[in-house]
ROSEPA-434621 format. One record per residue: x, y negated, z negated of N, C-alpha, C in turn. Coordinates in Angstrom, 1 decimal, always signed. Atoms other than C-alpha are relative to their C-alpha. Example, Ala and Ser with C-alpha at 12.3 -4.5 7.8 and 13.67 -1.06 7.14 Angstrom:
2
R nxx nyy nzz caxx cayy cazz cxx cyy czz
R +0.9 +1.2 +0.0 +12.3 +4.5 -7.8 +0.9 -1.2 +0.0
R -0.9 +1.1 +0.0 +13.7 +1.1 -7.1 -0.8 -1.1 -0.8
% end
This chain:
287
R nxx nyy nzz caxx cayy cazz cxx cyy czz
R +1.2 +1.4 +0.3 -0.1 -0.2 -0.3 +1.2 -1.2 +0.1
R -1.1 +0.6 +0.7 +3.0 -2.4 -1.0 +0.2 -0.6 +1.5
R -0.5 +0.4 -0.5 +4.7 -1.8 +2.0 -1.1 -0.4 +1.3
R +1.1 +0.4 -0.6 +1.2 -2.4 +3.8 -0.3 -1.3 +0.3
R +0.4 +1.4 +0.3 +0.8 -5.8 +2.5 +1.3 -0.7 +0.2
R -1.3 +0.9 -0.3 +4.6 -6.3 +3.4 +0.7 -0.8 +0.7
R -0.3 -0.3 -1.4 +4.8 -5.8 +6.8 -1.4 -1.4 +0.2
R +1.0 +0.4 -0.2 +1.3 -7.8 +6.7 +1.3 -2.0 +0.0
R -0.1 +1.0 +0.4 +3.1 -11.0 +5.0 +1.4 -0.4 +1.4
R -1.4 +0.6 -0.6 +6.3 -10.9 +7.6 -0.6 -0.5 +1.4
R -0.4 -0.2 -0.5 +4.3 -10.5 +10.4 -1.5 -0.8 +0.3
R +1.6 +1.0 -0.4 +0.9 -13.4 +10.4 +1.0 -1.0 +0.4
R -0.3 +1.0 -1.0 +0.5 -15.7 +12.1 -1.4 -1.4 +0.4
R +0.9 +1.2 -0.5 -1.5 -18.8 +12.7 -1.2 +0.4 +0.5
R +0.8 -0.1 -0.3 -4.7 -18.9 +13.6 -0.4 -0.5 +0.4
R +0.1 +0.7 -0.6 -5.9 -20.8 +16.2 -1.4 -0.5 +0.9
R +1.3 -0.3 -1.6 -10.1 -21.5 +17.8 -0.7 -1.1 -0.7
R +1.2 +0.9 -0.3 -12.6 -24.3 +18.5 -0.7 +0.5 -1.0
R +1.5 -0.2 +0.3 -15.1 -24.8 +16.1 -0.5 -2.0 +0.0
R +0.1 +1.4 -0.4 -17.5 -27.6 +15.9 -0.3 -0.6 -0.2
R -0.9 +1.5 +0.6 -15.8 -29.9 +14.0 +0.7 -0.3 -0.1
R -1.0 +0.1 -0.4 -13.0 -29.6 +15.6 +0.8 +1.0 +0.4
R -1.1 -1.5 -0.1 -9.7 -27.2 +15.9 +0.7 +0.7 -1.2
R -0.5 -0.9 +1.7 -9.5 -25.0 +12.9 +0.9 +0.7 -0.1
R -0.8 -0.4 +0.1 -6.5 -23.4 +12.0 +0.2 +0.9 -1.5
R +0.0 -0.9 +0.9 -5.9 -20.5 +9.6 +1.6 +0.2 +0.0
R -1.1 +0.0 -0.5 -2.5 -21.1 +8.9 +0.4 +0.8 -1.5
R -0.2 -0.8 +0.3 -0.7 -18.2 +6.9 +0.8 -0.4 -1.3
R -0.2 +0.6 +1.4 +0.8 -18.8 +2.5 +1.1 +0.9 +0.6
R -1.1 -0.4 -0.2 +4.1 -17.9 +3.3 +0.6 +0.6 -2.2
R -1.0 -0.7 +1.1 +4.8 -16.9 -0.4 -1.7 +0.9 -0.9
R +0.9 -1.2 +1.3 +1.2 -15.0 -1.7 -0.6 +0.7 +2.2
R +0.6 -1.3 -1.1 +0.3 -11.5 +0.8 -0.5 -0.7 +0.6
R +1.3 +0.3 -0.8 -2.7 -12.3 +2.3 -0.9 -1.4 -0.2
R +0.0 +1.1 +1.0 -3.3 -15.8 +1.1 -0.2 -1.2 +2.0
R -0.4 +0.6 -1.0 -4.3 -18.2 +4.0 -0.6 -1.4 -0.5
R +0.1 +1.2 -0.3 -5.0 -22.0 +4.6 -0.7 -0.9 +1.1
R +0.6 +0.4 -1.3 -7.7 -23.4 +6.4 +0.0 -1.2 +0.4
R -0.2 +1.4 -0.1 -7.9 -26.5 +8.3 -0.2 -0.3 +0.8
R +0.5 +1.2 -0.9 -9.8 -28.9 +10.5 +0.1 -0.9 +0.2
R -0.4 +1.2 -0.4 -8.1 -31.0 +12.6 +0.6 -0.4 -0.6
R -1.3 +1.3 +0.2 -5.0 -31.3 +10.7 -0.7 -0.1 -1.6
R +0.5 -0.2 +1.7 -7.1 -31.2 +7.3 +0.0 +0.7 -0.6
R +0.0 -1.8 +1.0 -6.9 -28.5 +4.7 -1.1 -0.3 -0.4
R +1.8 +0.1 +0.5 -10.5 -27.7 +3.6 +0.5 +1.1 -0.8
R +0.5 -1.7 +1.2 -10.0 -24.3 +1.8 +1.3 +0.6 +0.0
R -1.1 -0.7 -0.1 -7.4 -22.0 +0.4 -0.6 +1.5 +0.0
R +0.4 -0.9 +0.0 -8.1 -18.7 +1.0 +0.7 +1.5 -1.4
R -1.0 -1.6 +0.3 -6.2 -15.0 -1.6 -0.9 +1.2 +0.0
R +0.4 -1.2 +0.0 -7.6 -12.0 -0.1 +0.2 +1.0 -1.8
R -0.4 -0.5 +0.9 -5.8 -10.3 -3.0 -0.4 -0.1 -1.0
R +0.2 +1.0 +1.2 -6.8 -12.4 -5.8 -0.9 -1.1 +0.4
R +0.7 +0.4 -0.4 -10.1 -13.9 -4.9 +0.7 -1.1 -1.2
R -0.2 +0.3 +1.1 -10.0 -15.3 -8.7 +1.8 -1.7 +0.0
R -1.5 +0.7 -0.2 -6.8 -17.2 -7.2 -0.3 -1.8 +0.6
R +0.5 +1.8 +0.0 -7.8 -21.5 -7.0 +1.3 -1.3 +0.4
R -1.3 +0.4 -0.3 -4.4 -22.9 -5.3 -0.7 -2.3 +0.6
R +0.5 +1.9 +0.3 -6.6 -27.2 -4.6 +0.3 +0.0 -1.6
R +0.4 +1.0 +1.6 -6.7 -29.4 -7.6 -1.3 +0.8 +0.2
R +1.2 +0.0 +0.4 -10.1 -30.1 -7.0 -0.6 +1.2 +0.0
R +1.3 -0.9 +0.9 -12.0 -27.1 -6.9 +1.1 +1.5 -1.3
R -0.3 -0.1 +0.8 -9.2 -25.6 -9.7 -1.4 -1.0 -1.4
R +0.7 +0.3 +0.7 -11.9 -27.9 -11.3 -1.4 +0.1 +0.7
R +0.8 -0.2 -0.1 -14.5 -27.1 -9.7 +0.0 +1.4 -1.0
R -0.4 -1.6 +1.0 -13.5 -23.2 -11.0 -0.5 -0.9 -1.5
R +0.7 +0.4 +1.5 -13.9 -24.7 -14.4 -1.4 -0.5 -0.6
R +2.1 +0.5 +0.0 -17.4 -26.2 -13.9 +0.0 +1.5 +0.1
R +0.6 -1.3 -0.9 -17.9 -22.6 -12.3 -0.2 +1.1 -1.6
R -0.7 +0.0 +1.3 -16.0 -21.6 -15.6 -0.7 +0.1 -1.6
R +0.4 +0.6 +1.7 -18.1 -23.2 -18.2 -1.7 +0.1 +0.5
R +2.5 +0.3 -0.1 -22.3 -22.9 -16.6 -0.3 +0.9 -0.9
R +0.9 -2.1 +0.8 -22.6 -19.0 -18.5 +0.7 +0.2 -0.6
R -1.1 -0.2 +0.7 -20.6 -17.3 -21.1 +0.6 +0.4 +1.5
R -0.4 -0.1 -1.3 -18.0 -15.7 -19.0 -0.3 +1.3 +0.0
R +0.7 -1.2 -0.9 -18.4 -12.9 -16.7 -2.0 +0.3 -0.1
R +1.0 +0.6 -0.3 -22.1 -13.8 -16.9 -0.6 +0.1 +1.3
R +0.6 +0.2 -1.5 -24.2 -13.2 -13.0 -0.5 -2.1 -0.1
R +0.0 +1.5 -0.2 -24.8 -16.5 -12.1 -1.0 -0.1 +1.8
R +0.6 +0.5 -1.7 -26.9 -18.1 -8.5 -0.1 -1.2 +0.0
R -0.9 +1.7 -0.1 -25.2 -20.9 -7.3 -0.1 +0.1 +1.9
R +0.3 +1.1 -1.1 -25.5 -22.6 -4.1 +1.0 -0.5 +0.1
R -0.8 +0.3 -0.5 -23.0 -23.5 -2.0 +0.1 -0.6 +1.8
R +1.0 +0.6 -0.6 -23.4 -26.5 -0.5 +1.9 -0.3 +1.7
R -1.1 -0.4 +0.2 -20.7 -26.3 +2.2 +1.3 +1.2 -0.6
R -0.5 -1.4 -0.1 -18.4 -23.2 +3.4 +0.8 -0.3 -0.5
R -0.8 +0.5 -0.3 -15.5 -24.3 +4.2 +0.8 +1.6 +0.5
R +0.1 -0.9 +0.1 -13.9 -20.7 +3.8 -0.3 +0.9 -1.1
R +0.9 +0.6 +1.0 -16.3 -20.0 +1.3 +1.6 +0.5 -1.4
R -0.8 -0.1 +1.6 -13.4 -19.6 -1.4 -0.5 -0.2 -1.6
R +0.7 +0.3 +1.0 -15.4 -20.6 -4.3 -1.4 +1.3 -0.2
R +0.6 -1.1 -0.1 -18.1 -18.2 -3.6 +0.4 +1.4 -0.8
R -0.7 -1.2 +0.5 -15.5 -15.6 -4.0 +0.0 -0.5 -1.1
R -0.4 +0.8 +1.5 -14.5 -17.1 -7.4 -1.1 +0.8 -0.2
R +1.1 -0.1 +1.2 -17.6 -16.8 -8.8 -0.5 +1.7 +0.3
R +0.2 -1.3 -0.2 -18.4 -12.8 -6.8 +1.2 +0.4 -1.4
R -1.1 -0.5 +1.0 -14.7 -12.0 -8.5 +0.2 -0.3 -1.6
R +0.3 -0.3 +1.5 -15.5 -13.4 -12.0 -1.3 -0.5 -0.3
R +0.9 -0.5 +1.3 -18.5 -13.2 -12.5 -1.0 +1.3 +1.0
R +1.2 -1.7 -0.9 -19.9 -9.6 -10.2 -0.9 -0.5 -0.8
R +1.5 +0.0 +0.0 -22.9 -9.5 -9.4 -1.6 -0.9 -0.1
R +0.8 +1.3 +0.0 -24.4 -13.1 -9.2 +0.1 +0.1 +1.1
R +0.9 -0.3 -1.3 -26.3 -14.0 -6.3 -0.6 -1.3 -0.1
R -1.2 +1.0 -0.1 -24.7 -16.5 -4.2 -0.5 -0.7 +1.5
R +0.6 +0.8 -2.1 -25.9 -18.8 -0.2 +0.9 -0.8 -0.3
R -0.8 +0.3 -0.6 -23.9 -20.2 +1.2 +0.0 -0.7 +1.4
R +1.4 +0.4 -1.1 -25.1 -22.9 +3.8 +1.1 -1.3 +0.5
R -1.3 +0.7 -1.0 -22.3 -24.4 +6.2 -0.7 +0.2 +1.3
R +1.4 +0.0 -1.5 -24.1 -25.4 +9.2 +0.6 -0.3 +1.3
R -0.8 -0.9 -1.7 -20.8 -24.5 +12.0 +0.8 +1.2 -0.4
R +0.7 -0.8 -1.0 -21.9 -22.0 +13.2 +1.7 +0.8 +0.2
R -1.3 -1.2 -0.4 -18.6 -21.0 +14.4 +0.8 +0.0 -1.3
R -1.0 +0.3 +1.1 -16.5 -22.2 +11.7 -0.4 +1.5 -0.2
R +0.5 -1.0 +0.4 -18.3 -18.9 +9.9 +0.2 +1.2 +0.6
R -0.7 -1.3 -0.4 -17.9 -16.7 +12.6 +2.1 +0.1 +0.0
R -1.4 -0.3 +0.0 -14.3 -17.1 +12.3 +0.0 +0.6 -1.7
R -0.4 -0.4 +1.6 -14.0 -16.9 +8.7 -0.7 +1.2 -0.5
R +0.4 -1.0 +0.1 -15.8 -13.9 +8.6 +0.8 +0.7 +0.9
R +0.1 -1.1 -0.6 -14.3 -12.2 +11.4 +2.0 +0.0 -0.7
R -1.0 +0.0 +0.4 -10.8 -13.1 +9.9 +0.7 -0.1 -1.6
R -0.2 -0.6 +1.9 -11.2 -13.2 +6.1 -1.2 -0.1 -0.7
R +1.5 -1.1 -0.4 -14.4 -10.8 +6.3 -0.1 -0.2 -1.9
R +0.3 -0.2 +0.7 -16.2 -11.3 +2.8 +0.3 +1.1 -0.7
R +0.2 -1.2 +0.3 -16.0 -8.7 +0.5 -1.2 +0.7 -0.9
R +1.2 -0.7 -0.3 -19.2 -6.3 +1.1 -0.5 -0.3 -1.1
R +1.1 -0.4 +0.9 -20.3 -5.6 -2.2 +0.3 -1.5 -0.7
R -0.1 +2.3 +0.8 -19.9 -10.1 -3.2 -2.2 +0.5 +0.4
R +1.1 +0.2 -0.6 -24.0 -10.7 -2.7 +0.0 -1.1 +0.4
R -0.4 +2.4 -0.3 -23.3 -14.6 -0.8 -1.4 +0.0 +1.7
R +0.4 +0.0 -1.2 -25.5 -14.9 +1.6 +0.3 -0.9 +0.8
R -0.6 +0.9 -1.2 -24.3 -17.2 +4.7 -1.4 -0.2 +1.1
R +0.9 +0.8 -0.8 -26.5 -20.0 +6.3 +0.6 -1.0 +1.2
R -1.0 +1.0 -0.7 -25.5 -21.6 +9.3 -1.0 -1.7 +0.2
R +0.5 +0.9 -0.1 -27.3 -24.6 +9.2 +0.2 -1.7 -1.5
R -0.2 +1.0 +1.0 -27.0 -28.0 +8.0 -0.6 +0.1 -2.1
R +0.2 -0.3 +1.3 -26.7 -28.6 +4.0 -1.9 -0.2 -0.5
R +1.7 +0.7 +1.0 -29.8 -30.8 +3.0 -1.3 +1.0 +0.6
R +1.2 -0.7 -0.7 -32.0 -28.3 +5.1 -0.1 +1.5 -0.5
R -0.1 -1.3 +0.7 -30.6 -24.8 +3.7 -0.3 -0.4 -1.4
R +1.0 +0.4 +1.2 -31.3 -26.6 +0.4 -1.5 -0.2 +0.1
R +1.7 +0.0 +0.0 -34.8 -27.2 +0.9 -0.8 +1.6 -0.1
R +0.8 -1.2 -0.1 -35.0 -23.7 +1.5 +0.5 +0.9 -1.6
R -0.4 -0.6 +0.9 -33.8 -22.8 -2.2 -1.3 +0.0 -0.7
R +0.9 -0.4 +0.6 -36.2 -21.5 -4.0 -0.5 -1.2 -1.3
R -0.7 +1.3 +0.7 -37.2 -24.5 -6.8 +0.1 +1.2 -1.1
R -1.4 -0.8 +1.4 -35.0 -23.6 -10.3 +0.2 +1.3 -0.2
R -0.8 -0.9 +0.1 -33.2 -21.3 -9.1 +0.8 +0.5 -0.1
R -1.5 -0.5 +0.5 -29.9 -22.0 -9.6 +0.3 -0.4 -0.8
R -0.8 +0.5 +0.8 -27.9 -22.1 -11.8 +1.1 -0.7 -0.2
R -1.1 +0.4 -0.9 -25.4 -24.0 -9.7 -0.1 -0.6 +1.1
R -0.4 +0.5 -1.5 -25.3 -26.4 -7.0 +1.0 -0.8 +0.1
R -2.2 +0.7 +0.4 -21.7 -26.8 -5.7 +0.0 -1.0 +1.6
R +0.1 +0.7 -1.9 -21.7 -29.7 -2.5 +2.1 -0.1 -0.7
R -0.6 -0.1 +0.3 -18.4 -29.5 -1.4 +0.5 +0.3 +2.0
R +0.9 +0.2 -0.8 -19.5 -30.8 +2.5 +0.6 -1.2 +0.4
R -0.2 +1.5 -0.7 -17.5 -32.6 +4.6 +0.5 +0.2 +1.8
R +0.2 -0.2 -1.8 -17.3 -33.5 +9.0 +0.8 -1.0 -0.1
R -1.7 +0.5 -0.5 -14.1 -35.3 +10.1 +0.3 -0.4 -1.0
R -0.5 +0.3 +1.3 -13.0 -35.4 +6.2 -0.6 -0.9 -0.1
R +1.2 +1.1 +0.7 -16.1 -37.8 +5.5 -0.9 +0.8 -0.7
R +1.2 -0.8 +1.0 -19.2 -36.6 +2.8 -0.8 -0.7 +1.3
R +1.8 +0.1 -0.5 -22.6 -36.7 +5.6 -0.4 -1.4 -0.8
R +0.5 +0.8 +0.5 -23.9 -40.0 +4.4 -1.6 +0.7 -0.5
R +1.4 -0.4 +0.2 -27.8 -38.3 +4.1 +0.5 +1.0 -1.0
R -0.9 -1.5 +1.1 -25.0 -35.7 +1.2 -0.3 -0.5 -1.3
R -0.9 +0.7 +1.2 -25.0 -38.8 -0.8 -1.5 -1.6 -1.0
R +1.1 +0.2 +0.5 -28.7 -40.3 -1.7 -0.2 +0.2 -0.9
R +0.6 -0.6 +0.5 -30.7 -40.4 -4.2 -1.0 +1.5 +0.2
R +0.8 -1.4 -0.7 -33.4 -38.3 -2.1 +0.9 +1.2 -0.1
R -0.3 -1.5 -0.1 -31.0 -35.5 -1.6 +0.2 +0.8 -1.7
R +0.2 -0.6 +1.6 -30.4 -35.4 -5.9 -1.1 +0.4 +0.3
R +1.2 -0.9 +0.3 -33.6 -34.5 -5.9 -0.7 +1.1 +0.6
R +0.7 -1.3 -0.7 -33.8 -31.8 -3.7 +1.0 +1.0 -0.6
R +0.0 -1.6 +0.6 -31.1 -30.0 -5.9 -0.6 +0.1 -1.3
R +0.6 +0.1 +1.4 -32.7 -31.1 -9.0 -1.1 +1.6 +0.0
R +0.6 -0.8 -0.7 -35.5 -29.2 -7.4 +0.1 +1.0 -0.3
R -0.7 -1.6 -0.1 -33.4 -26.4 -6.8 +1.1 +0.6 -1.2
R -1.1 -0.1 +1.3 -31.4 -26.2 -10.2 -1.3 -0.1 -1.1
R +0.5 -0.5 +1.1 -32.7 -24.3 -13.2 -0.1 -1.7 -0.8
R +0.2 +1.0 +1.2 -34.0 -26.5 -16.3 +1.8 -0.9 -0.8
R -1.9 +0.2 -0.6 -30.0 -26.2 -17.2 +0.8 +0.2 +0.7
R -1.3 +0.0 -1.0 -28.4 -26.1 -14.7 +1.0 -1.0 +0.4
R -0.8 +1.1 -0.3 -25.1 -28.0 -13.7 +0.3 +0.0 +1.8
R -0.3 +0.3 -1.2 -24.8 -29.7 -10.1 +1.8 -0.5 -0.2
R -1.7 +0.7 +0.0 -20.6 -30.4 -9.1 +0.3 +0.2 +1.7
R -0.3 +1.0 -1.5 -19.7 -32.6 -6.0 +1.2 -0.4 -0.1
R -1.3 +0.4 -0.8 -16.3 -33.2 -4.4 -0.3 -1.2 +0.4
R +0.2 +1.2 -0.9 -16.0 -36.5 -3.6 +1.6 -0.6 -0.2
R -1.3 +0.9 +0.6 -12.9 -38.1 -2.5 -0.5 -1.6 +0.8
R +0.0 +1.4 -0.1 -12.3 -41.9 -2.4 +0.9 -0.6 -0.3
R -1.7 +0.8 -0.1 -9.5 -44.7 -2.2 -0.6 -1.3 -0.6
R +0.4 +2.6 +0.3 -9.5 -48.6 -3.5 -0.5 -0.2 +1.1
R -0.6 +1.0 +1.4 -10.8 -50.3 -4.1 -2.0 +1.0 -0.4
R +0.8 -1.2 +1.2 -13.6 -47.0 -5.6 -1.2 -0.2 +0.7
R +2.1 +0.6 -0.1 -17.2 -48.5 -3.9 -0.9 +1.4 +0.0
R +1.5 -1.0 +0.1 -18.1 -44.8 -2.9 +0.4 +0.4 -1.6
R +0.3 -0.8 +0.4 -17.5 -43.1 -5.8 -1.1 -1.0 -1.2
R +1.1 +0.6 +1.5 -18.9 -45.6 -8.2 -1.6 +0.0 +0.6
R +1.3 -0.4 +0.1 -21.8 -45.6 -5.6 -0.6 +1.6 -0.3
R +0.7 -2.0 +0.4 -22.0 -41.5 -6.4 -0.2 +0.3 -1.1
R +0.2 +0.0 +1.3 -21.9 -42.2 -9.8 -1.4 +0.0 -0.7
R +1.3 +0.4 +0.1 -24.7 -44.6 -9.6 -1.6 +0.3 -0.1
R +1.7 -1.0 -0.9 -27.5 -42.2 -7.7 +0.5 +0.7 -1.4
R +0.2 -1.3 +1.4 -26.4 -39.2 -10.2 -0.5 -0.4 -1.2
R +0.3 +0.8 +1.8 -27.0 -41.3 -13.3 -1.3 -0.4 -0.3
R +1.7 +0.6 +0.4 -30.9 -42.2 -12.1 -0.2 +1.5 +0.5
R +1.0 -1.8 +0.1 -31.7 -38.1 -11.6 +0.9 +0.6 -1.2
R -0.7 -1.5 +1.3 -29.1 -36.5 -14.6 +0.1 -1.0 -1.3
R -0.2 +0.4 +1.3 -29.5 -36.9 -18.3 +1.9 -0.3 +0.2
R -1.8 +0.0 +0.5 -25.3 -36.1 -18.1 +0.8 -0.4 +0.8
R -0.9 -0.3 -1.1 -22.3 -36.8 -16.4 +1.4 +0.4 -0.1
R -1.1 +0.4 -0.3 -18.9 -36.5 -16.0 +0.8 -0.3 +1.0
R -0.9 -0.6 -1.4 -15.9 -37.2 -13.9 +1.0 +0.8 +0.1
R -2.2 -0.4 -0.2 -12.6 -34.9 -13.1 +0.6 -0.4 +1.1
R -0.7 +0.7 -1.1 -10.4 -36.9 -10.9 +1.9 +0.1 -1.0
R -1.5 +1.3 +1.1 -6.3 -37.8 -11.5 +0.6 -1.0 -0.8
R -0.1 +1.1 +0.0 -5.6 -40.1 -13.0 -0.3 -1.0 +0.5
R -0.4 +1.4 -1.1 -4.1 -42.8 -10.4 -1.2 +0.2 +1.0
R +1.3 +0.4 -0.5 -7.3 -42.0 -8.2 -0.8 -1.3 -0.9
R +0.8 +1.5 +1.0 -9.3 -43.5 -11.3 +0.4 -1.4 -0.2
R -0.7 +1.3 -0.2 -7.3 -46.4 -11.2 -0.1 -0.4 +1.2
R +0.0 -0.2 -1.4 -7.4 -46.7 -8.1 +1.2 -0.4 +0.8
R -1.2 -0.5 -0.4 -3.8 -46.1 -7.3 +0.5 +0.4 +1.7
R -0.6 -1.0 -0.9 -4.0 -43.6 -4.1 -1.8 +0.2 +0.0
R +0.9 -1.1 -0.7 -6.8 -41.5 -2.1 +0.1 +0.6 -1.1
R +0.3 -1.4 +0.5 -8.0 -38.4 -3.7 -1.0 +0.4 +0.0
R +1.8 -0.9 +0.3 -10.8 -36.4 -5.1 -0.2 +0.2 -1.1
R +0.8 +0.0 +1.1 -12.8 -36.5 -7.8 -0.9 +0.8 -0.2
R +1.6 -1.3 +0.4 -15.4 -33.4 -9.3 -1.5 -0.9 -0.4
R +1.7 +0.0 +0.6 -18.9 -35.0 -9.7 -0.8 +1.2 -0.9
R +0.8 -0.9 +0.8 -20.6 -32.8 -12.6 -1.2 -0.2 -0.5
R +0.6 +0.6 -0.8 -23.6 -33.7 -13.2 -1.4 +1.3 -1.1
R +0.8 -1.0 +0.7 -26.6 -31.8 -15.6 -1.0 -1.2 -0.8
R +1.3 +0.5 +1.1 -30.1 -33.2 -17.7 +0.4 +0.9 -1.4
R -0.6 -0.4 +1.2 -28.2 -30.2 -20.2 +1.4 -0.4 -0.9
R -1.7 +0.9 +0.7 -25.4 -31.3 -22.4 +1.2 +0.5 +0.6
R -1.2 -0.7 -0.4 -22.2 -30.7 -21.4 +1.3 +0.8 -0.4
R -0.9 -0.4 +1.1 -19.6 -29.0 -22.2 +1.7 -0.8 +0.4
R -1.4 +0.6 -0.2 -16.8 -31.5 -22.3 +0.9 +0.2 -0.4
R -1.2 -0.4 +0.9 -14.6 -30.3 -24.9 +0.9 +1.1 +0.8
R +0.1 -0.4 -1.4 -14.0 -27.8 -22.8 +0.8 -0.4 +1.7
R +0.2 +0.2 -0.7 -14.3 -29.6 -19.7 +2.2 -0.4 +0.1
R -1.0 +0.7 +0.3 -11.7 -31.9 -20.4 +1.6 +1.2 -0.9
R -0.9 -1.1 +0.5 -9.1 -29.1 -22.4 +0.7 +0.5 +1.4
R -0.6 -1.2 -1.5 -9.0 -27.0 -19.4 +0.9 -1.4 +1.2
R -0.3 +0.2 -1.3 -8.5 -29.7 -16.8 +1.9 -1.7 -0.1
R -0.5 +0.0 +0.7 -5.8 -31.2 -19.0 +1.1 +1.1 +0.0
R -0.6 -1.4 -0.9 -4.1 -27.7 -18.2 +0.2 +0.2 +1.0
R +0.0 +0.0 -2.1 -4.0 -28.0 -14.5 +1.6 -0.1 -0.2
R -1.1 +0.1 -1.0 -0.8 -27.5 -12.6 +0.2 -1.9 +0.0
R +0.4 +1.2 +0.0 -1.9 -31.6 -11.8 -0.2 -0.2 -1.0
R +1.5 +1.0 +0.6 -3.8 -33.1 -14.7 -0.3 -0.2 +0.1
R +0.8 +0.7 -0.4 -6.6 -33.8 -14.6 -0.7 -1.5 -1.2
R +0.9 +1.2 +1.3 -9.0 -36.9 -16.7 -1.2 +0.2 +0.1
R +1.1 +0.2 +0.1 -12.0 -36.4 -17.6 -0.6 -0.8 -0.5
R +0.1 +0.8 +0.1 -14.2 -39.4 -17.6 -1.4 +0.3 -0.2
R +2.2 -0.2 -0.2 -18.1 -39.4 -19.0 +0.0 -1.8 -0.8
R +1.2 +1.7 +1.0 -20.4 -42.1 -21.7 +0.3 -0.6 +0.5
R -0.6 +1.4 -0.2 -19.8 -45.2 -21.5 +1.5 -0.1 +0.0
R -1.0 +0.1 -0.6 -16.5 -45.3 -20.3 -0.2 +0.2 +1.4
R +0.6 -0.4 -1.9 -18.2 -43.7 -16.6 -0.5 -1.5 +0.0
R +0.8 +1.0 -0.7 -20.6 -46.3 -16.7 +0.5 -1.2 -0.3
R -0.6 +1.0 -0.7 -18.2 -48.9 -16.9 +0.5 -0.6 +0.8
R -0.8 -0.7 -1.3 -16.6 -47.3 -14.6 -0.3 -0.5 +1.5
R +1.4 +0.5 -0.8 -19.3 -48.0 -12.2 -0.1 -1.1 +0.2
R +0.2 +1.1 +0.0 -19.3 -51.3 -12.7 -0.6 -1.4 +0.5
R +0.9 +0.5 -0.7 -22.1 -52.3 -11.6 -0.8 +0.9 +1.0
R +0.8 -1.0 -1.4 -23.0 -49.9 -8.8 -1.2 +0.1 -0.6
R +1.1 -0.7 -0.1 -26.2 -49.0 -8.1 +0.1 +1.1 +0.8
R +0.2 -1.3 -1.3 -28.1 -46.0 -6.2 +0.3 -0.1 +0.4
R +1.1 +0.1 -1.2 -28.1 -45.1 -3.2 -0.9 +1.3 +0.5
R +1.0 -0.2 -1.5 -30.7 -44.5 -0.6 -0.5 +0.8 +0.7
R +0.3 -0.6 -1.0 -31.5 -42.3 +2.3 +0.7 -1.5 +1.1
R -0.1 +0.6 -1.5 -32.2 -45.8 +3.9 +1.4 -1.2 +0.1
R -1.9 +0.5 +0.4 -28.6 -47.6 +2.9 +0.9 +0.9 -0.2
R -1.2 -1.0 -0.6 -26.0 -44.4 +3.1 +0.2 -0.4 +0.9
R -1.4 +0.7 -0.7 -23.4 -44.9 +4.8 +0.7 +1.3 -0.4
R -0.9 -1.5 -0.4 -20.8 -41.4 +5.1 +1.5 -0.9 -1.1
R -0.4 +0.7 +1.3 -18.0 -41.7 +2.3 +1.7 +0.0 +0.8
R -1.0 +1.1 -1.0 -14.7 -44.1 +3.5 +1.0 +1.7 +0.7
R -0.6 -0.9 -0.8 -12.5 -41.6 +5.8 +1.6 +0.0 -0.7
R -2.0 +0.7 +0.7 -8.4 -41.4 +4.0 -0.1 -0.2 +0.7
R -2.1 +0.5 -0.5 -5.5 -42.3 +5.3 +0.7 +0.7 +0.6
R -0.8 -0.7 -0.2 -3.4 -41.0 +7.6 +0.8 +0.5 -0.9
R -1.2 -0.4 +0.5 -0.9 -40.8 +5.4 -0.6 +1.7 -1.5
R +0.6 -1.3 +0.9 -3.2 -38.3 +2.9 +0.7 +1.5 +0.7
R -0.3 -2.3 -0.2 -2.2 -34.4 +5.0 +1.2 -0.7 +0.7
R -1.1 -0.3 -0.3 +1.5 -35.9 +5.6 +0.2 +1.2 -0.6
% end
């Protein structure tokens, strides 16, 4: 078995294929036997280790992993909805860490879904249904009060589409969630952080409890980067989220309560009528 894995490591080559969203590349990880990074038009989207699906390489995915870990007692199955599929990294993580979970992945890029299924197949025992439709269209098909977790990680051309940034979108998220369920979103922004502040204000208009996990430099507006927004109507596990984020290889900071309210700086909730896509990252981000 080890010999076969070593052979794959030596012979693995980048897979390139056009998909609906641009040019997809699956680049082998030289340090891990069957691990790959998915890029779309040069922008990193996902990292997957087929031998160790509980391994999360990207900082923001580890932070989403912390939310998943704390969504229920360890190992307990959950109902999870993933808006944005990429290489199904987080769905694989849930299946590995919470066996018997039931999951729905909504990824509108049908060509990307076919590529990932072919090159990075899901564990046949994982209870994961994939819908190749728009995120809001797929979310509308989730039964009322079904989900323990709704995770949004949707990017088109490295930007979150406008229709996934509004109060109307969050109304659909709340409808799909159980009363104790949690919503987590990967947001990307840079100075002056207008998009991030607006998304916090939008979530505050629909949920009773909020937190943001991000690199301190991103929260200070020093550079472009990712922030994970967590929202629920139930109390959030703030102390444990803070501990886990601080112990990451690249430590993150958790903001909540009055400090988070002050951070929004008077931003107002975003509606469908006023929504715009998140800002495009500067070219230097992917160099």
